[in-house]
Structure formats: C-alpha cells, structure tokens
C-alpha angles and dihedrals in degrees: 000000000000117000113234129201115203113208119189126181135169132175100160118069088212091058125091107284123243089250092057092045091050092048087055092048094048091050088053093051090053093047091050097035097242126157116233102233096167143009121204116190127181117169119180091020125128122214098198124104087250089066117125098191126074118238105222093171092057088049090050090051092052091050091050090051094050088048089056093239094133135058098188135014117215118213127173089219135342093259090058086065103051137326095199108094095216094049090047089049090052092050090052092048095049090051092048093048092051100036094245116156125218121223116196109199094200089054096040088218137121115225128203112203090197085069112083096220094046093049091049091049090053091041088058093046084055094052089049092053092049092048091052090051093054091047089053092051092049092052092047091050091047092051092048092048090047092051092049093049088051090049093244123156118255142164127018115001110249121233109262094038138082131200132221123189128219125202106220120190112252094016116118094213132033112266111246119222118191123203137164112276110235095224100036104036094069089053093050089047091048094051095048092043091051091048088052088054089052097250112168112259091227090052089053092047092047090051094051090047093052090049091053092242111154134182122265088267090055094249131119123275119264130201092243092053092051090047094049091051085062106034093043098029107106085124088073091066093047096264138118137192127203122208095339091306128134124306112267133196112258125215094236133081118263123247100200130041112256093238092052094048094052090047089056091049089052093048091054090046094058108116090216089070096052121105118243091254090053090230103108147019116270101219098217114298099197114112098180132058099237105032109137088354102079118059138208114263091216107047101011094233119137123264124243131193125244135163117250127194113248135166089262092049136263108348126187113239133186115226144164111274094219115047103345093253088164141012138177137168111280097225090050091051093043091052093049088050089049089052089049096050096044093046093047094046092051090063115107129262094012106131091067088055096048094048101038093108086062090053090057124025097009092050091049091052094050090049092051088047088054094050090047088055091051089051089049091053092051093056090046090056088051091054094050091049092051098244091121130024124257091241091053092049091050089055093048094045092051091063096041094049088050091054092046091053089049092052094045091051091048091051092048091052094050098044125091110272117260090239087064092050090048088054097048109018112120096008111137108226091199091070122102107288091235094057093044088053094050088050092053093046091053090051091048094051088053098051122100117249096253090053091051093050090052089054093052090047090054102047106021145046100198121203133185114217128195112250122261116276133040118357090233090090098041092140127085119276131165095248099044110024127190117260119248120205126191107186119171120280122253093259093060098034092059 
C-alpha cells in the first residue's frame, strides 16, 4: 500500500479551506487505496516570495520526501504547494529523485515527475502560479501607491485616530475615512507637544501610567513607542509618506500643529539625547538646573553637581569639573538663577528681544519652505493632469522635500525654544512689574527641568566666581559666599 502525504495550505479567506482540501485528499486516498502516512496543514500561510511567515509544514513535507517516507504527495492544486518558482522546482526535483508521485485533486490526475511530459506540465503550472503571485503583488502595490497619492488612509491605524468605512456603489471595497479619536487624539497631541518642550520621555511615561492611560492594546507605554509616534508621526500633521517618497497631503484632519511636530522631531534628533549605544533616546539625565550650563569663573570649565557630607547630612553642591576651583550649594545657586531668570524676563519689552532671531533668519527659512511647498504642489498638479510622468514627479519631489526638511530644521534651530514661549507667551508687559514678575515665577515653578534648562541656555551664560580675597577660601561658606554672574548668552549679546 502506497504511503500518501496530504498537504493543505490557504492564504486567502475566499479560497478553499484547509479542511475542505483535506477532505478531498482523504477521499482520494480511499479511492486509490493509499495509506495516509502524514498530514501537513498550514492555514494563513502565503506561498509567494512576498510571504513574511515561515512554512514549517512545507519544510517537514520536503524532509519526509527526501527521507523516502512518502510514495505520493496529495495537493488540491499546484498553487497550494508553492508560488515561488525555485521552491516549486526543488519540490519537483525531490519527488523525481525519490520516485515520489504527485496527485492533484483538482485535476484528478497522478503525475510522475520522472516522466518528462508530467514534469513539464507541473513545471508550467508552477510558472503560472508564480506569475499570478507577481500580478497580485503588482495590483496591491499599485493600489497602495494610488491610495497614497490620493491621501487615503492605509495600513495600521495610528494611535489617536479611528476609522469608519463607507460602502459606495460600484466600489470593490468599502471606502475608509480616518478622523481623530475623541479619547486618544488629546493624548497623542499631549505626548508630541511635551516632547517638543524637551520633557523627558521617562517622565511622560511615568505620568501616563499614574493617570491610568494605556496604549490601545491595554499595555504600558514604552520609550520606543513614544519615539515612534514622533519620528514616524507625519500622520499627526495630516500627511503621509509612501515607501520613503515625498510627503503627501492626507484626507484626514491633523492632531498636532506643524511647528510643534517638527520641533519634537528635532528634539529627538538631538545627539545629546542619544544613548551611548545609539539604540534609544536618553530622556534627559540632568537632575540639577545648572549642570553643564553654568561655568567656572576661574578656568571656564562647566560645573557639575555632587553630594557632599555636611553636619545636616548629604548636601548637593555645584563644583568645577576640573580642579574644584569654586563650589557652592546647588539649591542656593539654583535659587539665584531663578531670581535672575524671573527678574530678567519681567523686563519690558523682552519677548521681542528673545525672539528676534525668529523675526529674521528663522522667518526667512519658513517663508522659503512655504514657497517650496507651493512649487511641489505645482509639480503634483502637473503629474495628476498627465503633463509629467509619475516617475518624474517622484524624482522632483524627492529633492524638494529634502530642501523643505532642511529649511524647517533651520527655522526650528533659529527660533526661540518652545519652553521660552511657554514662560512668556500671553503675559501683558503693561501690567504692574510686581504682578508680572509673580506670574512669570509661577509659570517657572510649574515648568519641567529640561524646559527650564532650555530657557537658561537661551538667555544666560551663568558663571560662578571665587569670593574676593585670598584664593585659600575659594569654596562657598556662609560668611563669604562665592559670586554668581549671569551675563547674557551669546545669542542675545550679539
């Protein structure tokens, strides 16, 4: 009695199911008197070269053929076996070398690969199967590219959005509509906005966890998830990109302001936030306000914070990183910096001074970026009307989009940091100075540490000097404290 191996596979829900294939195979073994020596079932498995999942059962079938454990292999049709030409040829060669026959249920025919005519017939079937796979892939790619060009949503649903589907008469598939999700979109906006303000990623995750806000899957947030929302998040400004091509307008409403989004991208792109291994985002390691910002007034080196044993316990001190030229209690120095920031920012009119770079170079960069977008739109309209080919448009768009990205990055670097706008935006400088100062101080107290550090970098270049008198008492003491200077930073002094 011949030993039969029954292989069943399906990747399309509209195709004959593996159970139906198996039933047909079992009936064939009963009719021909074969013994079922093995059954190999693989539902939800593609056999094309575009498949992303392995096929362990097909590999087991090939191993049993080469081990001469089977006399005949039962398939519903050749395409159920393999849609890759090289793999199908290897299957035919293995069957021919071991004398294994092939029964195709749909043909109701037993093929002997050792016979030239049978081998040729099955080989041609394999070519047809591979060709159909290629055509299917081409149709899918064309559909995806077409959807991208039309701004239609496609692929995995991003956090912050929801989709509805409309059945349109004459359309082969329902039309997808994407819109901000009322519960998720505020969270997505908050995350990206906080990144743009240099909030530490770990602090954002901790806050979300404390508030009981979970991912769509119900799990806790991860640093990589937060970073991906920004780095791959053009969807949140109403854009989409297909296969690394140019940015295209989407058919959905944005969740985040364009300027806020690109600022967030630049924050994460800052090399100072990268881990040593380059694999993740360092969420802001500084614990003190002036670490590596304030400098030593003697040697010019930056100050770092360290704990020093005192009678009251361990107290944090700033000190010069080289030889300890100067030192002072961290809380004392931070408070002096706070007084300096608040007092300086309460001056009028200060906001124009702090943002004058944006009024000039940054504004020029933004205007040029706007002009480039208009030029890109013109080429897009020509491509739609057929005046230029899609391939030509793709090449042109790649260069224009690269230039737009450069200009936006340049504008972001020149503009006032969002943290400074957060501190001063909306404050009326005609109010009583004391009230104005109180409002700025309250905002300063509420700001996260990274945002405060951004403000100080923008407006001050702090320095800690030794006290007057002999250098033997260069360190801070209560009767003769070190002197703290906060001159304007280079960007304001110029």
